[in-house]
BAFI-3210 file (N, C-alpha, C; in Angstrom, 3 decimals, decimal comma, padded with zeros to 6 digits):
// residues 112
n [1|2|3|4|5|6|7|8|9|10|11|12|13|14|15|16|17|18|19|20|21|22|23|24|25|26|27|28|29|30|31|32|33|34|35|36|37|38|39|40|41|42|43|44|45|46|47|48|49|50|51|52|53|54|55|56|57|58|59|60|61|62|63|64|65|66|67|68|69|70|71|72|73|74|75|76|77|78|79|80|81|82|83|84|85|86|87|88|89|90|91|92|93|94|95|96|97|98|99|100|101|102|103|104|105|106|107|108|109|110|111|112]
n.u [-150,157|-148,811|-146,116|-145,606|-142,828|-140,202|-140,257|-138,499|-135,916|-134,657|-131,245|-129,609|-126,856|-125,657|-127,681|-128,676|-130,963|-132,055|-133,011|-134,743|-136,371|-137,761|-136,194|-135,380|-134,316|-131,170|-130,514|-128,219|-125,721|-124,844|-125,747|-124,182|-121,695|-119,324|-120,344|-118,484|-115,644|-116,025|-115,402|-116,030|-118,264|-117,523|-118,898|-119,568|-120,003|-121,998|-125,160|-128,619|-129,202|-126,872|-124,338|-121,661|-118,269|-116,785|-116,298|-114,630|-114,914|-117,637|-117,637|-115,933|-117,434|-119,763|-118,642|-117,733|-120,213|-121,538|-119,977|-120,194|-122,946|-123,344|-122,166|-123,890|-126,267|-125,657|-125,364|-128,018|-129,467|-128,563|-129,522|-132,286|-132,753|-132,346|-133,496|-132,114|-131,902|-130,589|-127,573|-127,525|-126,301|-127,387|-127,445|-126,802|-126,527|-127,551|-126,031|-123,504|-123,960|-124,415|-121,896|-120,287|-121,241|-120,598|-117,798|-117,360|-118,266|-116,332|-114,072|-114,807|-114,718|-112,086|-110,727|-109,188]
n.v [-057,008|-056,832|-057,993|-058,803|-057,708|-059,852|-060,881|-058,729|-057,564|-054,836|-054,310|-053,313|-052,597|-051,934|-050,944|-052,215|-054,177|-057,425|-060,547|-062,776|-064,872|-068,076|-068,789|-069,809|-068,111|-068,989|-070,435|-069,889|-072,446|-072,979|-071,000|-067,918|-068,685|-068,869|-070,009|-070,904|-070,894|-071,818|-070,504|-068,552|-065,859|-062,475|-061,126|-058,405|-057,626|-059,256|-059,990|-060,930|-063,890|-063,760|-065,239|-065,439|-064,617|-062,684|-060,900|-062,371|-065,059|-065,325|-065,022|-067,161|-069,322|-069,192|-069,681|-072,306|-073,531|-073,130|-074,696|-077,264|-077,565|-077,660|-080,115|-081,876|-081,291|-082,273|-085,067|-085,642|-085,002|-086,949|-089,201|-088,675|-088,887|-091,604|-092,918|-094,440|-097,052|-100,365|-101,028|-098,670|-095,255|-094,045|-095,822|-096,469|-093,783|-092,408|-093,552|-092,595|-089,854|-089,759|-090,672|-088,613|-086,395|-087,275|-087,232|-084,466|-083,560|-084,693|-083,340|-080,701|-080,784|-080,805|-083,089|-085,662]
n.w [013,192|016,395|018,371|021,768|023,727|025,079|028,561|030,642|032,847|034,667|035,044|037,818|038,121|035,608|034,090|031,862|029,872|030,588|029,291|031,039|030,589|031,111|033,195|036,389|039,312|040,749|043,887|046,622|047,113|049,666|052,230|052,812|051,937|049,241|046,064|044,249|045,130|047,665|049,996|052,986|052,702|053,073|055,930|056,158|053,577|052,728|051,268|051,320|049,494|048,093|046,131|045,449|046,337|045,072|041,916|040,224|041,048|040,444|037,612|036,854|037,840|036,225|033,698|034,080|034,626|032,193|030,428|031,606|031,506|028,749|028,154|029,530|028,170|025,631|026,181|027,018|024,728|022,934|024,291|024,109|021,378|020,923|022,995|024,845|023,982|023,747|022,031|020,622|020,215|022,437|024,520|027,883|028,617|030,905|032,920|032,189|032,540|035,307|036,240|035,278|036,746|039,328|039,082|038,712|041,223|042,931|041,984|042,574|045,313|045,709|045,130|043,057]
ca.u [-150,192|-147,555|-145,780|-145,117|-141,423|-140,032|-140,161|-137,145|-135,724|-133,584|-130,095|-129,225|-125,443|-125,291|-128,856|-129,055|-132,094|-131,723|-134,148|-134,604|-137,206|-138,356|-135,129|-135,618|-133,053|-130,512|-130,246|-126,859|-125,576|-124,733|-125,925|-123,033|-120,455|-119,209|-120,673|-117,352|-114,441|-116,522|-114,953|-117,069|-118,410|-117,307|-120,201|-119,890|-120,399|-123,057|-126,564|-129,422|-129,186|-125,544|-123,791|-120,234|-117,524|-116,274|-116,659|-113,828|-115,587|-118,889|-117,306|-115,413|-118,542|-120,631|-117,919|-117,785|-121,600|-121,837|-119,304|-120,801|-124,306|-123,261|-121,905|-125,132|-127,218|-125,284|-125,743|-129,483|-129,939|-128,292|-130,487|-133,622|-132,838|-132,299|-134,229|-131,290|-132,017|-129,359|-127,001|-127,563|-125,457|-128,065|-127,332|-125,949|-126,323|-127,772|-124,861|-122,430|-124,302|-124,172|-120,447|-119,757|-121,588|-119,766|-116,446|-117,392|-118,392|-115,009|-113,193|-115,231|-114,289|-110,629|-110,150|-108,702]
ca.v [-057,560|-056,604|-058,992|-058,236|-058,054|-060,841|-060,303|-058,274|-056,937|-053,858|-054,683|-052,066|-052,254|-051,313|-050,367|-052,938|-055,080|-058,832|-061,427|-063,899|-065,961|-068,966|-069,240|-069,571|-067,706|-070,038|-070,118|-070,291|-073,840|-072,912|-069,587|-067,279|-069,207|-068,709|-071,219|-071,351|-071,238|-072,407|-069,704|-067,757|-064,511|-061,437|-060,758|-056,989|-057,478|-060,219|-059,611|-062,151|-064,463|-063,603|-066,564|-065,408|-063,682|-061,590|-061,017|-063,427|-066,326|-065,348|-065,258|-068,521|-070,260|-069,204|-070,370|-073,729|-073,980|-073,173|-075,855|-078,485|-077,632|-078,085|-081,559|-082,561|-081,098|-083,219|-086,418|-085,780|-084,981|-088,295|-090,111|-088,376|-089,394|-093,068|-093,426|-095,350|-098,447|-101,149|-101,072|-097,340|-094,307|-093,637|-096,848|-096,126|-092,344|-091,975|-093,976|-091,645|-088,586|-089,941|-090,747|-087,274|-085,553|-087,742|-086,734|-083,025|-083,373|-084,976|-082,234|-079,508|-080,952|-080,760|-084,413|-085,880]
ca.w [014,519|017,103|019,376|023,023|023,958|026,157|029,897|030,929|034,147|034,654|035,848|038,462|038,003|034,334|033,457|030,653|030,017|030,391|029,100|031,951|030,093|032,105|034,089|037,810|039,941|041,510|045,284|047,013|047,526|051,120|052,570|053,433|051,358|047,793|045,305|043,439|045,903|048,924|051,143|053,632|052,153|054,084|056,498|055,937|052,176|052,419|051,069|051,150|048,152|047,496|045,840|045,158|047,184|044,235|040,498|039,602|041,333|039,687|036,204|036,713|038,058|035,044|032,618|034,404|034,469|030,757|029,839|032,131|030,972|027,347|028,157|029,909|027,076|024,576|026,630|027,036|023,346|022,401|024,908|023,580|020,003|020,884|024,176|025,624|023,521|023,659|020,689|020,004|020,961|023,660|025,556|029,019|028,774|032,282|033,694|031,878|033,190|036,735|036,450|035,028|037,890|040,437|038,844|038,998|042,667|043,503|041,588|043,312|046,710|045,742|044,846|041,685]
c.u [-148,833|-147,354|-145,251|-143,646|-141,310|-139,941|-138,708|-137,102|-134,547|-132,448|-129,567|-127,780|-125,122|-126,487|-129,272|-130,270|-131,623|-133,012|-133,941|-135,480|-137,841|-137,324|-135,447|-134,304|-132,477|-130,267|-128,812|-126,829|-125,520|-124,747|-124,683|-121,688|-120,498|-119,505|-119,481|-116,170|-114,770|-116,052|-116,131|-117,083|-118,276|-118,660|-120,571|-120,357|-121,614|-124,423|-127,360|-129,413|-127,847|-124,896|-122,281|-119,536|-116,951|-116,617|-115,859|-114,483|-116,888|-118,626|-116,834|-116,514|-119,426|-119,962|-117,987|-119,203|-121,986|-121,231|-119,926|-122,219|-124,321|-123,011|-123,175|-126,177|-126,921|-125,704|-127,260|-130,074|-129,724|-129,300|-131,878|-133,801|-132,976|-133,026|-133,453|-131,365|-130,648|-128,879|-127,056|-126,619|-126,088|-127,966|-126,374|-125,724|-126,522|-126,638|-123,693|-122,695|-123,996|-122,674|-119,807|-120,027|-120,793|-118,332|-116,367|-117,458|-117,060|-114,058|-113,520|-114,810|-112,773|-109,958|-109,699|-109,809]
c.v [-057,342|-057,677|-058,284|-058,625|-059,089|-060,130|-059,936|-057,660|-055,982|-054,343|-053,418|-051,652|-051,498|-050,714|-051,052|-053,805|-056,500|-059,607|-062,647|-065,075|-066,753|-069,453|-068,829|-069,136|-068,838|-069,560|-070,516|-071,760|-073,931|-071,431|-069,064|-067,736|-069,073|-070,041|-071,744|-071,789|-071,850|-071,661|-068,913|-066,361|-063,519|-060,966|-059,293|-056,734|-058,332|-059,555|-060,901|-062,608|-064,365|-064,975|-066,589|-064,350|-062,511|-061,857|-062,108|-064,789|-066,436|-065,672|-066,692|-069,560|-070,335|-069,857|-071,885|-074,271|-074,084|-074,414|-077,170|-078,654|-078,100|-079,593|-082,337|-082,462|-082,092|-084,644|-086,617|-085,762|-086,350|-089,286|-089,921|-088,943|-090,915|-093,736|-094,481|-096,805|-099,106|-101,173|-099,737|-096,420|-093,870|-094,638|-096,386|-094,649|-091,905|-092,424|-093,032|-090,299|-088,675|-089,963|-089,371|-086,362|-085,967|-087,219|-085,237|-082,775|-083,645|-083,837|-080,982|-079,574|-080,949|-082,094|-084,515|-086,305]
c.w [015,180|018,154|020,614|023,197|025,074|027,499|030,165|032,310|034,046|035,556|036,496|038,204|036,717|033,601|032,170|030,939|029,747|030,216|029,984|031,538|031,213|033,122|035,523|038,451|040,796|042,936|045,609|047,419|049,047|051,495|053,292|052,899|049,845|047,095|044,513|044,300|047,267|050,177|051,703|053,011|053,299|054,624|056,278|054,514|051,823|052,290|050,902|049,686|047,450|047,333|045,668|046,003|046,382|042,773|039,782|039,818|040,532|038,220|035,983|036,888|036,816|033,849|032,829|034,172|032,994|030,117|030,311|031,604|029,525|027,260|028,499|028,807|025,958|024,951|026,548|025,629|022,687|022,974|024,298|022,178|019,974|022,047|024,948|025,189|023,381|022,207|019,954|020,788|022,288|024,798|026,647|029,266|030,223|033,197|033,452|032,535|034,682|037,043|036,261|036,222|039,128|040,306|039,160|040,498|043,362|043,224|042,391|044,776|046,836|045,505|043,404|040,760]
res [m|t|h|a|p|p|e|t|a|q|t|p|a|r|g|r|l|k|d|h|g|d|v|e|p|l|r|p|l|r|v|g|y|c|d|y|c|r|e|r|i|d|p|t|a|y|r|p|g|m|r|f|c|n|s|t|c|r|t|d|w|w|k|m|a|r|n|r|g|a|q|l|y|h|h|l|t|v|w|r|m|h|r|g|r|k|g|t|p|g|a|g|v|f|s|r|i|s|a|t|i|d|m|w|a|r|k|d|r|g|g|a]
***
């Protein structure tokens, strides 16, 4: 019995195959502005769906997203194991997640 390969899409830039699985493409946070540095994307370089002004911002954003995603994954795994019951490590996890996201939002806006 043979198994079908995962769904893949050709990447035009390098010609490699990427497995996108069930991941939905992310839309820009604000059309025409970089998702990382928040600066306006050069209108002559802009393409629909463009999220970053350059490759440095794209790389830095994905590093940040990976690290933040790992933190959220850890919090949710702890919550899932204990269902947030009082007296367990899962108690107050959603409050910690909310506080963490609030802190990231302040940092992203340039605050402390």
